[in-house]
PDB file of the backbone (N, CA, C, O) and the ligand in Angstrom, with CONECT records:
HET     ZN  A 101       1
ATOM      1  N   MET A   1       1.783  40.471 -21.587  1.00  0.00           N
ATOM      2  CA  MET A   1       0.415  41.022 -21.860  1.00  0.00           C
ATOM      3  C   MET A   1      -0.045  40.428 -23.237  1.00  0.00           C
ATOM      4  O   MET A   1       0.690  40.373 -24.223  1.00  0.00           O
ATOM      5  N   ILE A   2      -1.310  40.002 -23.196  1.00  0.00           N
ATOM      6  CA  ILE A   2      -1.896  39.453 -24.416  1.00  0.00           C
ATOM      7  C   ILE A   2      -2.815  40.466 -25.106  1.00  0.00           C
ATOM      8  O   ILE A   2      -3.584  41.182 -24.465  1.00  0.00           O
ATOM      9  N   GLN A   3      -2.709  40.493 -26.384  1.00  0.00           N
ATOM     10  CA  GLN A   3      -3.549  41.423 -27.058  1.00  0.00           C
ATOM     11  C   GLN A   3      -4.150  40.819 -28.351  1.00  0.00           C
ATOM     12  O   GLN A   3      -3.639  39.885 -28.968  1.00  0.00           O
ATOM     13  N   LEU A   4      -5.247  41.432 -28.675  1.00  0.00           N
ATOM     14  CA  LEU A   4      -5.963  40.947 -29.903  1.00  0.00           C
ATOM     15  C   LEU A   4      -5.253  41.527 -31.144  1.00  0.00           C
ATOM     16  O   LEU A   4      -4.919  42.708 -31.234  1.00  0.00           O
ATOM     17  N   ILE A   5      -5.059  40.625 -32.056  1.00  0.00           N
ATOM     18  CA  ILE A   5      -4.357  41.035 -33.304  1.00  0.00           C
ATOM     19  C   ILE A   5      -5.333  41.234 -34.476  1.00  0.00           C
ATOM     20  O   ILE A   5      -6.120  40.353 -34.821  1.00  0.00           O
ATOM     21  N   THR A   6      -5.244  42.400 -35.051  1.00  0.00           N
ATOM     22  CA  THR A   6      -5.994  42.598 -36.279  1.00  0.00           C
ATOM     23  C   THR A   6      -4.961  43.255 -37.282  1.00  0.00           C
ATOM     24  O   THR A   6      -3.895  43.748 -36.914  1.00  0.00           O
ATOM     25  N   ALA A   7      -5.379  43.208 -38.530  1.00  0.00           N
ATOM     26  CA  ALA A   7      -4.484  43.776 -39.575  1.00  0.00           C
ATOM     27  C   ALA A   7      -4.226  45.232 -39.307  1.00  0.00           C
ATOM     28  O   ALA A   7      -3.121  45.710 -39.567  1.00  0.00           O
ATOM     29  N   ALA A   8      -5.221  45.975 -38.787  1.00  0.00           N
ATOM     30  CA  ALA A   8      -5.114  47.431 -38.571  1.00  0.00           C
ATOM     31  C   ALA A   8      -4.096  47.709 -37.455  1.00  0.00           C
ATOM     32  O   ALA A   8      -3.268  48.611 -37.577  1.00  0.00           O
ATOM     33  N   THR A   9      -4.164  46.920 -36.356  1.00  0.00           N
ATOM     34  CA  THR A   9      -3.250  47.204 -35.248  1.00  0.00           C
ATOM     35  C   THR A   9      -1.836  46.769 -35.620  1.00  0.00           C
ATOM     36  O   THR A   9      -0.885  47.271 -35.022  1.00  0.00           O
ATOM     37  N   LEU A  10      -1.652  45.881 -36.556  1.00  0.00           N
ATOM     38  CA  LEU A  10      -0.355  45.403 -36.917  1.00  0.00           C
ATOM     39  C   LEU A  10       0.302  46.162 -38.043  1.00  0.00           C
ATOM     40  O   LEU A  10       1.491  45.989 -38.312  1.00  0.00           O
ATOM     41  N   GLU A  11      -0.481  47.012 -38.709  1.00  0.00           N
ATOM     42  CA  GLU A  11      -0.005  47.684 -39.947  1.00  0.00           C
ATOM     43  C   GLU A  11       1.320  48.400 -39.746  1.00  0.00           C
ATOM     44  O   GLU A  11       2.264  48.173 -40.502  1.00  0.00           O
ATOM     45  N   LYS A  12       1.404  49.269 -38.729  1.00  0.00           N
ATOM     46  CA  LYS A  12       2.679  49.992 -38.520  1.00  0.00           C
ATOM     47  C   LYS A  12       3.838  49.045 -38.151  1.00  0.00           C
ATOM     48  O   LYS A  12       4.971  49.209 -38.603  1.00  0.00           O
ATOM     49  N   ALA A  13       3.513  48.065 -37.326  1.00  0.00           N
ATOM     50  CA  ALA A  13       4.487  47.103 -36.840  1.00  0.00           C
ATOM     51  C   ALA A  13       5.052  46.324 -38.033  1.00  0.00           C
ATOM     52  O   ALA A  13       6.254  46.065 -38.104  1.00  0.00           O
ATOM     53  N   ILE A  14       4.160  45.953 -38.975  1.00  0.00           N
ATOM     54  CA  ILE A  14       4.606  45.197 -40.143  1.00  0.00           C
ATOM     55  C   ILE A  14       5.542  46.032 -40.942  1.00  0.00           C
ATOM     56  O   ILE A  14       6.588  45.549 -41.374  1.00  0.00           O
ATOM     57  N   THR A  15       5.185  47.327 -41.164  1.00  0.00           N
ATOM     58  CA  THR A  15       6.102  48.216 -41.924  1.00  0.00           C
ATOM     59  C   THR A  15       7.448  48.293 -41.246  1.00  0.00           C
ATOM     60  O   THR A  15       8.462  48.296 -41.944  1.00  0.00           O
ATOM     61  N   LYS A  16       7.526  48.358 -39.884  1.00  0.00           N
ATOM     62  CA  LYS A  16       8.787  48.457 -39.243  1.00  0.00           C
ATOM     63  C   LYS A  16       9.545  47.076 -39.369  1.00  0.00           C
ATOM     64  O   LYS A  16      10.768  47.053 -39.504  1.00  0.00           O
ATOM     65  N   ALA A  17       8.827  45.996 -39.325  1.00  0.00           N
ATOM     66  CA  ALA A  17       9.457  44.671 -39.366  1.00  0.00           C
ATOM     67  C   ALA A  17      10.093  44.521 -40.784  1.00  0.00           C
ATOM     68  O   ALA A  17      11.139  43.889 -40.929  1.00  0.00           O
ATOM     69  N   ARG A  18       9.443  45.112 -41.827  1.00  0.00           N
ATOM     70  CA  ARG A  18       9.983  45.022 -43.144  1.00  0.00           C
ATOM     71  C   ARG A  18      11.310  45.808 -43.250  1.00  0.00           C
ATOM     72  O   ARG A  18      12.196  45.450 -44.025  1.00  0.00           O
ATOM     73  N   THR A  19      11.420  46.889 -42.451  1.00  0.00           N
ATOM     74  CA  THR A  19      12.608  47.713 -42.498  1.00  0.00           C
ATOM     75  C   THR A  19      13.737  47.073 -41.671  1.00  0.00           C
ATOM     76  O   THR A  19      14.881  46.974 -42.115  1.00  0.00           O
ATOM     77  N   VAL A  20      13.375  46.648 -40.464  1.00  0.00           N
ATOM     78  CA  VAL A  20      14.402  46.078 -39.517  1.00  0.00           C
ATOM     79  C   VAL A  20      14.808  44.643 -39.935  1.00  0.00           C
ATOM     80  O   VAL A  20      15.951  44.235 -39.728  1.00  0.00           O
ATOM     81  N   LYS A  21      13.868  43.893 -40.519  1.00  0.00           N
ATOM     82  CA  LYS A  21      14.030  42.494 -40.900  1.00  0.00           C
ATOM     83  C   LYS A  21      14.654  41.638 -39.798  1.00  0.00           C
ATOM     84  O   LYS A  21      15.757  41.121 -39.971  1.00  0.00           O
ATOM     85  N   PRO A  22      13.968  41.484 -38.679  1.00  0.00           N
ATOM     86  CA  PRO A  22      14.425  40.714 -37.563  1.00  0.00           C
ATOM     87  C   PRO A  22      14.438  39.224 -37.943  1.00  0.00           C
ATOM     88  O   PRO A  22      13.692  38.792 -38.821  1.00  0.00           O
ATOM     89  N   ARG A  23      15.295  38.452 -37.269  1.00  0.00           N
ATOM     90  CA  ARG A  23      15.329  37.004 -37.583  1.00  0.00           C
ATOM     91  C   ARG A  23      14.267  36.301 -36.747  1.00  0.00           C
ATOM     92  O   ARG A  23      14.212  36.557 -35.544  1.00  0.00           O
ATOM     93  N   VAL A  24      13.456  35.471 -37.273  1.00  0.00           N
ATOM     94  CA  VAL A  24      12.416  34.753 -36.540  1.00  0.00           C
ATOM     95  C   VAL A  24      12.755  33.302 -36.484  1.00  0.00           C
ATOM     96  O   VAL A  24      12.887  32.664 -37.529  1.00  0.00           O
ATOM     97  N   ARG A  25      12.904  32.744 -35.295  1.00  0.00           N
ATOM     98  CA  ARG A  25      13.144  31.293 -35.130  1.00  0.00           C
ATOM     99  C   ARG A  25      11.928  30.612 -34.517  1.00  0.00           C
ATOM    100  O   ARG A  25      11.368  31.089 -33.531  1.00  0.00           O
ATOM    101  N   VAL A  26      11.535  29.521 -35.095  1.00  0.00           N
ATOM    102  CA  VAL A  26      10.367  28.816 -34.571  1.00  0.00           C
ATOM    103  C   VAL A  26      10.774  27.893 -33.475  1.00  0.00           C
ATOM    104  O   VAL A  26      11.533  26.956 -33.722  1.00  0.00           O
ATOM    105  N   ASN A  27      10.291  28.114 -32.232  1.00  0.00           N
ATOM    106  CA  ASN A  27      10.559  27.197 -31.098  1.00  0.00           C
ATOM    107  C   ASN A  27       9.654  26.005 -31.232  1.00  0.00           C
ATOM    108  O   ASN A  27      10.108  24.863 -31.166  1.00  0.00           O
ATOM    109  N   CYS A  28       8.354  26.261 -31.423  1.00  0.00           N
ATOM    110  CA  CYS A  28       7.384  25.308 -31.676  1.00  0.00           C
ATOM    111  C   CYS A  28       6.188  26.030 -32.252  1.00  0.00           C
ATOM    112  O   CYS A  28       6.216  27.259 -32.316  1.00  0.00           O
ATOM    113  N   PHE A  29       5.153  25.357 -32.668  1.00  0.00           N
ATOM    114  CA  PHE A  29       3.994  26.103 -33.270  1.00  0.00           C
ATOM    115  C   PHE A  29       3.401  27.021 -32.224  1.00  0.00           C
ATOM    116  O   PHE A  29       2.918  26.545 -31.197  1.00  0.00           O
ATOM    117  N   GLY A  30       3.424  28.328 -32.453  1.00  0.00           N
ATOM    118  CA  GLY A  30       2.935  29.283 -31.492  1.00  0.00           C
ATOM    119  C   GLY A  30       3.939  29.949 -30.645  1.00  0.00           C
ATOM    120  O   GLY A  30       3.606  30.868 -29.897  1.00  0.00           O
ATOM    121  N   SER A  31       5.183  29.518 -30.732  1.00  0.00           N
ATOM    122  CA  SER A  31       6.253  30.163 -29.963  1.00  0.00           C
ATOM    123  C   SER A  31       7.451  30.516 -30.800  1.00  0.00           C
ATOM    124  O   SER A  31       8.031  29.648 -31.453  1.00  0.00           O
ATOM    125  N   TYR A  32       7.823  31.744 -30.794  1.00  0.00           N
ATOM    126  CA  TYR A  32       8.934  32.243 -31.672  1.00  0.00           C
ATOM    127  C   TYR A  32       9.939  33.070 -30.944  1.00  0.00           C
ATOM    128  O   TYR A  32       9.621  33.786 -29.994  1.00  0.00           O
ATOM    129  N   THR A  33      11.163  32.962 -31.401  1.00  0.00           N
ATOM    130  CA  THR A  33      12.172  33.830 -30.896  1.00  0.00           C
ATOM    131  C   THR A  33      12.616  34.806 -31.933  1.00  0.00           C
ATOM    132  O   THR A  33      13.069  34.408 -33.006  1.00  0.00           O
ATOM    133  N   VAL A  34      12.501  36.063 -31.649  1.00  0.00           N
ATOM    134  CA  VAL A  34      12.759  37.100 -32.641  1.00  0.00           C
ATOM    135  C   VAL A  34      14.042  37.821 -32.235  1.00  0.00           C
ATOM    136  O   VAL A  34      14.158  38.329 -31.120  1.00  0.00           O
ATOM    137  N   THR A  35      15.009  37.855 -33.167  1.00  0.00           N
ATOM    138  CA  THR A  35      16.270  38.459 -32.931  1.00  0.00           C
ATOM    139  C   THR A  35      16.476  39.724 -33.779  1.00  0.00           C
ATOM    140  O   THR A  35      16.312  39.704 -34.998  1.00  0.00           O
ATOM    141  N   ASN A  36      16.839  40.820 -33.105  1.00  0.00           N
ATOM    142  CA  ASN A  36      17.261  42.046 -33.787  1.00  0.00           C
ATOM    143  C   ASN A  36      18.716  41.852 -34.214  1.00  0.00           C
ATOM    144  O   ASN A  36      19.611  41.838 -33.368  1.00  0.00           O
ATOM    145  N   LYS A  37      18.953  41.705 -35.485  1.00  0.00           N
ATOM    146  CA  LYS A  37      20.283  41.380 -35.993  1.00  0.00           C
ATOM    147  C   LYS A  37      21.280  42.480 -35.681  1.00  0.00           C
ATOM    148  O   LYS A  37      22.470  42.200 -35.531  1.00  0.00           O
ATOM    149  N   THR A  38      20.818  43.755 -35.575  1.00  0.00           N
ATOM    150  CA  THR A  38      21.709  44.881 -35.296  1.00  0.00           C
ATOM    151  C   THR A  38      22.166  44.889 -33.841  1.00  0.00           C
ATOM    152  O   THR A  38      23.359  45.034 -33.572  1.00  0.00           O
ATOM    153  N   THR A  39      21.220  44.731 -32.881  1.00  0.00           N
ATOM    154  CA  THR A  39      21.575  44.837 -31.470  1.00  0.00           C
ATOM    155  C   THR A  39      21.781  43.485 -30.814  1.00  0.00           C
ATOM    156  O   THR A  39      22.352  43.402 -29.727  1.00  0.00           O
ATOM    157  N   GLY A  40      21.322  42.424 -31.465  1.00  0.00           N
ATOM    158  CA  GLY A  40      21.492  41.051 -30.868  1.00  0.00           C
ATOM    159  C   GLY A  40      20.427  40.795 -29.851  1.00  0.00           C
ATOM    160  O   GLY A  40      20.454  39.737 -29.221  1.00  0.00           O
ATOM    161  N   ALA A  41      19.488  41.686 -29.642  1.00  0.00           N
ATOM    162  CA  ALA A  41      18.468  41.496 -28.616  1.00  0.00           C
ATOM    163  C   ALA A  41      17.488  40.453 -29.135  1.00  0.00           C
ATOM    164  O   ALA A  41      17.071  40.482 -30.293  1.00  0.00           O
ATOM    165  N   THR A  42      17.124  39.509 -28.222  1.00  0.00           N
ATOM    166  CA  THR A  42      16.111  38.519 -28.549  1.00  0.00           C
ATOM    167  C   THR A  42      14.861  38.602 -27.679  1.00  0.00           C
ATOM    168  O   THR A  42      14.953  38.883 -26.484  1.00  0.00           O
ATOM    169  N   TYR A  43      13.776  38.375 -28.232  1.00  0.00           N
ATOM    170  CA  TYR A  43      12.425  38.461 -27.553  1.00  0.00           C
ATOM    171  C   TYR A  43      11.676  37.193 -27.936  1.00  0.00           C
ATOM    172  O   TYR A  43      11.875  36.609 -29.001  1.00  0.00           O
ATOM    173  N   THR A  44      10.787  36.793 -26.997  1.00  0.00           N
ATOM    174  CA  THR A  44       9.971  35.629 -27.295  1.00  0.00           C
ATOM    175  C   THR A  44       8.549  36.089 -27.574  1.00  0.00           C
ATOM    176  O   THR A  44       7.943  36.831 -26.800  1.00  0.00           O
ATOM    177  N   VAL A  45       8.047  35.629 -28.689  1.00  0.00           N
ATOM    178  CA  VAL A  45       6.645  36.037 -29.040  1.00  0.00           C
ATOM    179  C   VAL A  45       5.840  34.719 -29.037  1.00  0.00           C
ATOM    180  O   VAL A  45       6.242  33.698 -29.593  1.00  0.00           O
ATOM    181  N   THR A  46       4.685  34.819 -28.375  1.00  0.00           N
ATOM    182  CA  THR A  46       3.738  33.682 -28.279  1.00  0.00           C
ATOM    183  C   THR A  46       2.450  34.037 -29.013  1.00  0.00           C
ATOM    184  O   THR A  46       1.899  35.122 -28.827  1.00  0.00           O
ATOM    185  N   CYS A  47       1.988  33.138 -29.826  1.00  0.00           N
ATOM    186  CA  CYS A  47       0.727  33.292 -30.582  1.00  0.00           C
ATOM    187  C   CYS A  47      -0.223  32.184 -30.150  1.00  0.00           C
ATOM    188  O   CYS A  47       0.182  31.033 -29.987  1.00  0.00           O
ATOM    189  N   GLU A  48      -1.461  32.535 -29.970  1.00  0.00           N
ATOM    190  CA  GLU A  48      -2.440  31.544 -29.687  1.00  0.00           C
ATOM    191  C   GLU A  48      -3.864  31.975 -30.104  1.00  0.00           C
ATOM    192  O   GLU A  48      -4.151  33.156 -30.298  1.00  0.00           O
ATOM    193  N   LYS A  49      -4.737  30.956 -30.231  1.00  0.00           N
ATOM    194  CA  LYS A  49      -6.069  31.204 -30.601  1.00  0.00           C
ATOM    195  C   LYS A  49      -6.989  30.867 -29.460  1.00  0.00           C
ATOM    196  O   LYS A  49      -6.892  29.777 -28.896  1.00  0.00           O
ATOM    197  N   ARG A  50      -7.851  31.738 -29.111  1.00  0.00           N
ATOM    198  CA  ARG A  50      -8.797  31.469 -28.040  1.00  0.00           C
ATOM    199  C   ARG A  50     -10.196  31.919 -28.551  1.00  0.00           C
ATOM    200  O   ARG A  50     -10.348  33.043 -29.029  1.00  0.00           O
ATOM    201  N   ASP A  51     -11.151  31.081 -28.451  1.00  0.00           N
ATOM    202  CA  ASP A  51     -12.506  31.363 -28.880  1.00  0.00           C
ATOM    203  C   ASP A  51     -12.543  31.956 -30.284  1.00  0.00           C
ATOM    204  O   ASP A  51     -13.338  32.850 -30.574  1.00  0.00           O
ATOM    205  N   GLY A  52     -11.644  31.429 -31.176  1.00  0.00           N
ATOM    206  CA  GLY A  52     -11.640  31.868 -32.566  1.00  0.00           C
ATOM    207  C   GLY A  52     -10.927  33.218 -32.774  1.00  0.00           C
ATOM    208  O   GLY A  52     -10.840  33.707 -33.900  1.00  0.00           O
ATOM    209  N   LYS A  53     -10.417  33.816 -31.680  1.00  0.00           N
ATOM    210  CA  LYS A  53      -9.765  35.114 -31.792  1.00  0.00           C
ATOM    211  C   LYS A  53      -8.237  34.875 -31.627  1.00  0.00           C
ATOM    212  O   LYS A  53      -7.783  34.020 -30.866  1.00  0.00           O
ATOM    213  N   ARG A  54      -7.498  35.678 -32.382  1.00  0.00           N
ATOM    214  CA  ARG A  54      -6.013  35.503 -32.322  1.00  0.00           C
ATOM    215  C   ARG A  54      -5.473  36.472 -31.324  1.00  0.00           C
ATOM    216  O   ARG A  54      -5.831  37.648 -31.279  1.00  0.00           O
ATOM    217  N   PHE A  55      -4.545  35.897 -30.478  1.00  0.00           N
ATOM    218  CA  PHE A  55      -3.839  36.663 -29.491  1.00  0.00           C
ATOM    219  C   PHE A  55      -2.365  36.480 -29.631  1.00  0.00           C
ATOM    220  O   PHE A  55      -1.902  35.438 -30.093  1.00  0.00           O
ATOM    221  N   ALA A  56      -1.597  37.508 -29.227  1.00  0.00           N
ATOM    222  CA  ALA A  56      -0.149  37.296 -29.309  1.00  0.00           C
ATOM    223  C   ALA A  56       0.451  38.162 -28.252  1.00  0.00           C
ATOM    224  O   ALA A  56      -0.153  39.168 -27.878  1.00  0.00           O
ATOM    225  N   SER A  57       1.634  37.818 -27.740  1.00  0.00           N
ATOM    226  CA  SER A  57       2.327  38.637 -26.777  1.00  0.00           C
ATOM    227  C   SER A  57       3.826  38.588 -27.057  1.00  0.00           C
ATOM    228  O   SER A  57       4.344  37.605 -27.587  1.00  0.00           O
ATOM    229  N   CYS A  58       4.511  39.669 -26.689  1.00  0.00           N
ATOM    230  CA  CYS A  58       5.979  39.747 -26.844  1.00  0.00           C
ATOM    231  C   CYS A  58       6.527  40.170 -25.527  1.00  0.00           C
ATOM    232  O   CYS A  58       5.884  40.875 -24.749  1.00  0.00           O
ATOM    233  N   THR A  59       7.808  39.695 -25.275  1.00  0.00           N
ATOM    234  CA  THR A  59       8.472  39.921 -24.032  1.00  0.00           C
ATOM    235  C   THR A  59       9.198  41.257 -23.970  1.00  0.00           C
ATOM    236  O   THR A  59       9.785  41.599 -22.943  1.00  0.00           O
ATOM    237  N   CYS A  60       9.164  42.014 -25.061  1.00  0.00           N
ATOM    238  CA  CYS A  60       9.827  43.341 -25.051  1.00  0.00           C
ATOM    239  C   CYS A  60       9.010  44.348 -24.282  1.00  0.00           C
ATOM    240  O   CYS A  60       7.862  44.105 -23.910  1.00  0.00           O
ATOM    241  N   ARG A  61       9.642  45.498 -24.051  1.00  0.00           N
ATOM    242  CA  ARG A  61       9.022  46.600 -23.325  1.00  0.00           C
ATOM    243  C   ARG A  61       7.620  47.020 -23.893  1.00  0.00           C
ATOM    244  O   ARG A  61       6.632  47.155 -23.172  1.00  0.00           O
ATOM    245  N   ALA A  62       7.623  47.212 -25.236  1.00  0.00           N
ATOM    246  CA  ALA A  62       6.421  47.657 -25.881  1.00  0.00           C
ATOM    247  C   ALA A  62       5.345  46.533 -25.779  1.00  0.00           C
ATOM    248  O   ALA A  62       4.162  46.812 -25.582  1.00  0.00           O
ATOM    249  N   GLY A  63       5.789  45.270 -25.916  1.00  0.00           N
ATOM    250  CA  GLY A  63       4.898  44.148 -25.847  1.00  0.00           C
ATOM    251  C   GLY A  63       4.263  44.068 -24.451  1.00  0.00           C
ATOM    252  O   GLY A  63       3.071  43.791 -24.315  1.00  0.00           O
ATOM    253  N   GLU A  64       5.064  44.309 -23.440  1.00  0.00           N
ATOM    254  CA  GLU A  64       4.574  44.260 -22.070  1.00  0.00           C
ATOM    255  C   GLU A  64       3.530  45.310 -21.835  1.00  0.00           C
ATOM    256  O   GLU A  64       2.624  45.130 -21.021  1.00  0.00           O
ATOM    257  N   LEU A  65       3.650  46.394 -22.536  1.00  0.00           N
ATOM    258  CA  LEU A  65       2.636  47.516 -22.429  1.00  0.00           C
ATOM    259  C   LEU A  65       1.446  47.247 -23.304  1.00  0.00           C
ATOM    260  O   LEU A  65       0.533  48.069 -23.378  1.00  0.00           O
ATOM    261  N   GLY A  66       1.435  46.116 -23.968  1.00  0.00           N
ATOM    262  CA  GLY A  66       0.290  45.792 -24.833  1.00  0.00           C
ATOM    263  C   GLY A  66       0.313  46.392 -26.249  1.00  0.00           C
ATOM    264  O   GLY A  66      -0.688  46.440 -26.964  1.00  0.00           O
ATOM    265  N   ARG A  67       1.461  46.819 -26.582  1.00  0.00           N
ATOM    266  CA  ARG A  67       1.566  47.465 -27.996  1.00  0.00           C
ATOM    267  C   ARG A  67       1.977  46.414 -29.016  1.00  0.00           C
ATOM    268  O   ARG A  67       2.660  45.444 -28.688  1.00  0.00           O
ATOM    269  N   ALA A  68       1.560  46.618 -30.230  1.00  0.00           N
ATOM    270  CA  ALA A  68       1.984  45.710 -31.316  1.00  0.00           C
ATOM    271  C   ALA A  68       3.336  46.171 -31.785  1.00  0.00           C
ATOM    272  O   ALA A  68       3.440  47.153 -32.521  1.00  0.00           O
ATOM    273  N   CYS A  69       4.408  45.457 -31.359  1.00  0.00           N
ATOM    274  CA  CYS A  69       5.774  45.759 -31.791  1.00  0.00           C
ATOM    275  C   CYS A  69       6.111  45.002 -33.033  1.00  0.00           C
ATOM    276  O   CYS A  69       5.342  44.156 -33.489  1.00  0.00           O
ATOM    277  N   TYR A  70       7.266  45.304 -33.588  1.00  0.00           N
ATOM    278  CA  TYR A  70       7.591  44.673 -34.909  1.00  0.00           C
ATOM    279  C   TYR A  70       7.992  43.195 -34.685  1.00  0.00           C
ATOM    280  O   TYR A  70       7.891  42.379 -35.601  1.00  0.00           O
ATOM    281  N   HIS A  71       8.445  42.864 -33.461  1.00  0.00           N
ATOM    282  CA  HIS A  71       8.806  41.482 -33.162  1.00  0.00           C
ATOM    283  C   HIS A  71       7.572  40.631 -33.323  1.00  0.00           C
ATOM    284  O   HIS A  71       7.584  39.565 -33.938  1.00  0.00           O
ATOM    285  N   LEU A  72       6.495  41.152 -32.738  1.00  0.00           N
ATOM    286  CA  LEU A  72       5.204  40.500 -32.772  1.00  0.00           C
ATOM    287  C   LEU A  72       4.719  40.332 -34.220  1.00  0.00           C
ATOM    288  O   LEU A  72       4.267  39.266 -34.636  1.00  0.00           O
ATOM    289  N   ALA A  73       4.835  41.427 -34.952  1.00  0.00           N
ATOM    290  CA  ALA A  73       4.428  41.428 -36.355  1.00  0.00           C
ATOM    291  C   ALA A  73       5.176  40.383 -37.183  1.00  0.00           C
ATOM    292  O   ALA A  73       4.589  39.636 -37.966  1.00  0.00           O
ATOM    293  N   ALA A  74       6.503  40.361 -36.977  1.00  0.00           N
ATOM    294  CA  ALA A  74       7.336  39.384 -37.732  1.00  0.00           C
ATOM    295  C   ALA A  74       6.937  37.973 -37.318  1.00  0.00           C
ATOM    296  O   ALA A  74       6.781  37.112 -38.184  1.00  0.00           O
ATOM    297  N   ALA A  75       6.768  37.709 -36.037  1.00  0.00           N
ATOM    298  CA  ALA A  75       6.447  36.336 -35.580  1.00  0.00           C
ATOM    299  C   ALA A  75       5.060  35.964 -36.035  1.00  0.00           C
ATOM    300  O   ALA A  75       4.841  34.816 -36.421  1.00  0.00           O
ATOM    301  N   VAL A  76       4.093  36.896 -36.009  1.00  0.00           N
ATOM    302  CA  VAL A  76       2.720  36.569 -36.435  1.00  0.00           C
ATOM    303  C   VAL A  76       2.755  36.187 -37.911  1.00  0.00           C
ATOM    304  O   VAL A  76       2.066  35.251 -38.314  1.00  0.00           O
ATOM    305  N   ALA A  77       3.526  36.875 -38.709  1.00  0.00           N
ATOM    306  CA  ALA A  77       3.641  36.540 -40.111  1.00  0.00           C
ATOM    307  C   ALA A  77       4.196  35.129 -40.300  1.00  0.00           C
ATOM    308  O   ALA A  77       3.707  34.383 -41.148  1.00  0.00           O
ATOM    309  N   ALA A  78       5.210  34.759 -39.520  1.00  0.00           N
ATOM    310  CA  ALA A  78       5.815  33.415 -39.575  1.00  0.00           C
ATOM    311  C   ALA A  78       4.731  32.380 -39.117  1.00  0.00           C
ATOM    312  O   ALA A  78       4.595  31.302 -39.696  1.00  0.00           O
ATOM    313  N   HIS A  79       3.990  32.754 -38.077  1.00  0.00           N
ATOM    314  CA  HIS A  79       2.979  31.876 -37.468  1.00  0.00           C
ATOM    315  C   HIS A  79       1.891  31.574 -38.522  1.00  0.00           C
ATOM    316  O   HIS A  79       1.489  30.424 -38.699  1.00  0.00           O
ATOM    317  N   ILE A  80       1.416  32.653 -39.232  1.00  0.00           N
ATOM    318  CA  ILE A  80       0.350  32.461 -40.227  1.00  0.00           C
ATOM    319  C   ILE A  80       0.812  31.549 -41.347  1.00  0.00           C
ATOM    320  O   ILE A  80       0.066  30.706 -41.846  1.00  0.00           O
ATOM    321  N   GLN A  81       2.113  31.751 -41.740  1.00  0.00           N
ATOM    322  CA  GLN A  81       2.715  30.932 -42.787  1.00  0.00           C
ATOM    323  C   GLN A  81       2.752  29.441 -42.358  1.00  0.00           C
ATOM    324  O   GLN A  81       2.430  28.526 -43.115  1.00  0.00           O
ATOM    325  N   LEU A  82       3.155  29.281 -41.133  1.00  0.00           N
ATOM    326  CA  LEU A  82       3.284  27.902 -40.557  1.00  0.00           C
ATOM    327  C   LEU A  82       1.847  27.290 -40.488  1.00  0.00           C
ATOM    328  O   LEU A  82       1.652  26.134 -40.863  1.00  0.00           O
ATOM    329  N   ALA A  83       0.924  28.019 -40.043  1.00  0.00           N
ATOM    330  CA  ALA A  83      -0.456  27.542 -39.906  1.00  0.00           C
ATOM    331  C   ALA A  83      -1.008  27.164 -41.273  1.00  0.00           C
ATOM    332  O   ALA A  83      -1.702  26.158 -41.415  1.00  0.00           O
ATOM    333  N   THR A  84      -0.702  27.963 -42.261  1.00  0.00           N
ATOM    334  CA  THR A  84      -1.138  27.692 -43.632  1.00  0.00           C
ATOM    335  C   THR A  84      -0.487  26.392 -44.184  1.00  0.00           C
ATOM    336  O   THR A  84      -1.136  25.573 -44.835  1.00  0.00           O
ATOM    337  N   GLU A  85       0.833  26.249 -43.887  1.00  0.00           N
ATOM    338  CA  GLU A  85       1.564  25.033 -44.336  1.00  0.00           C
ATOM    339  C   GLU A  85       0.931  23.751 -43.651  1.00  0.00           C
ATOM    340  O   GLU A  85       0.723  22.716 -44.284  1.00  0.00           O
ATOM    341  N   GLN A  86       0.662  23.895 -42.393  1.00  0.00           N
ATOM    342  CA  GLN A  86       0.115  22.751 -41.635  1.00  0.00           C
ATOM    343  C   GLN A  86      -1.251  22.384 -42.157  1.00  0.00           C
ATOM    344  O   GLN A  86      -1.595  21.205 -42.243  1.00  0.00           O
ATOM    345  N   ALA A  87      -2.026  23.378 -42.504  1.00  0.00           N
ATOM    346  CA  ALA A  87      -3.385  23.140 -42.990  1.00  0.00           C
ATOM    347  C   ALA A  87      -3.393  22.438 -44.361  1.00  0.00           C
ATOM    348  O   ALA A  87      -4.329  21.715 -44.703  1.00  0.00           O
ATOM    349  N   SER A  88      -2.351  22.668 -45.109  1.00  0.00           N
ATOM    350  CA  SER A  88      -2.269  22.085 -46.469  1.00  0.00           C
ATOM    351  C   SER A  88      -1.804  20.641 -46.501  1.00  0.00           C
ATOM    352  O   SER A  88      -1.880  19.960 -47.523  1.00  0.00           O
ATOM    353  N   HIS A  89      -1.294  20.173 -45.287  1.00  0.00           N
ATOM    354  CA  HIS A  89      -0.785  18.767 -45.265  1.00  0.00           C
ATOM    355  C   HIS A  89      -1.940  17.721 -45.083  1.00  0.00           C
ATOM    356  O   HIS A  89      -1.683  16.518 -45.046  1.00  0.00           O
TER     357      HIS A  89
HETATM  358 ZN    ZN A 101       8.464  43.035 -29.059  1.00  0.00          ZN2+
END
């Protein structure tokens, strides 16, 4: 499920991501594998831009229900950093 990302919807998820500190691996620009280091569970987060709006989706249960999970928040943070780095080259 794809959802619109705004700072407000991500706020709680970002707070949780800071606590859980999942590992984020970049598959390619816009595709990330997020690993919960405690449980070993991995999820794939996809970020994309359509019509100037940012969308993201996660393969976990919450993500499938269209909720902003912390995997998504962690991957979006990595995505924004990557996008910023690419823009500066
Ligand atoms: Zn998730």
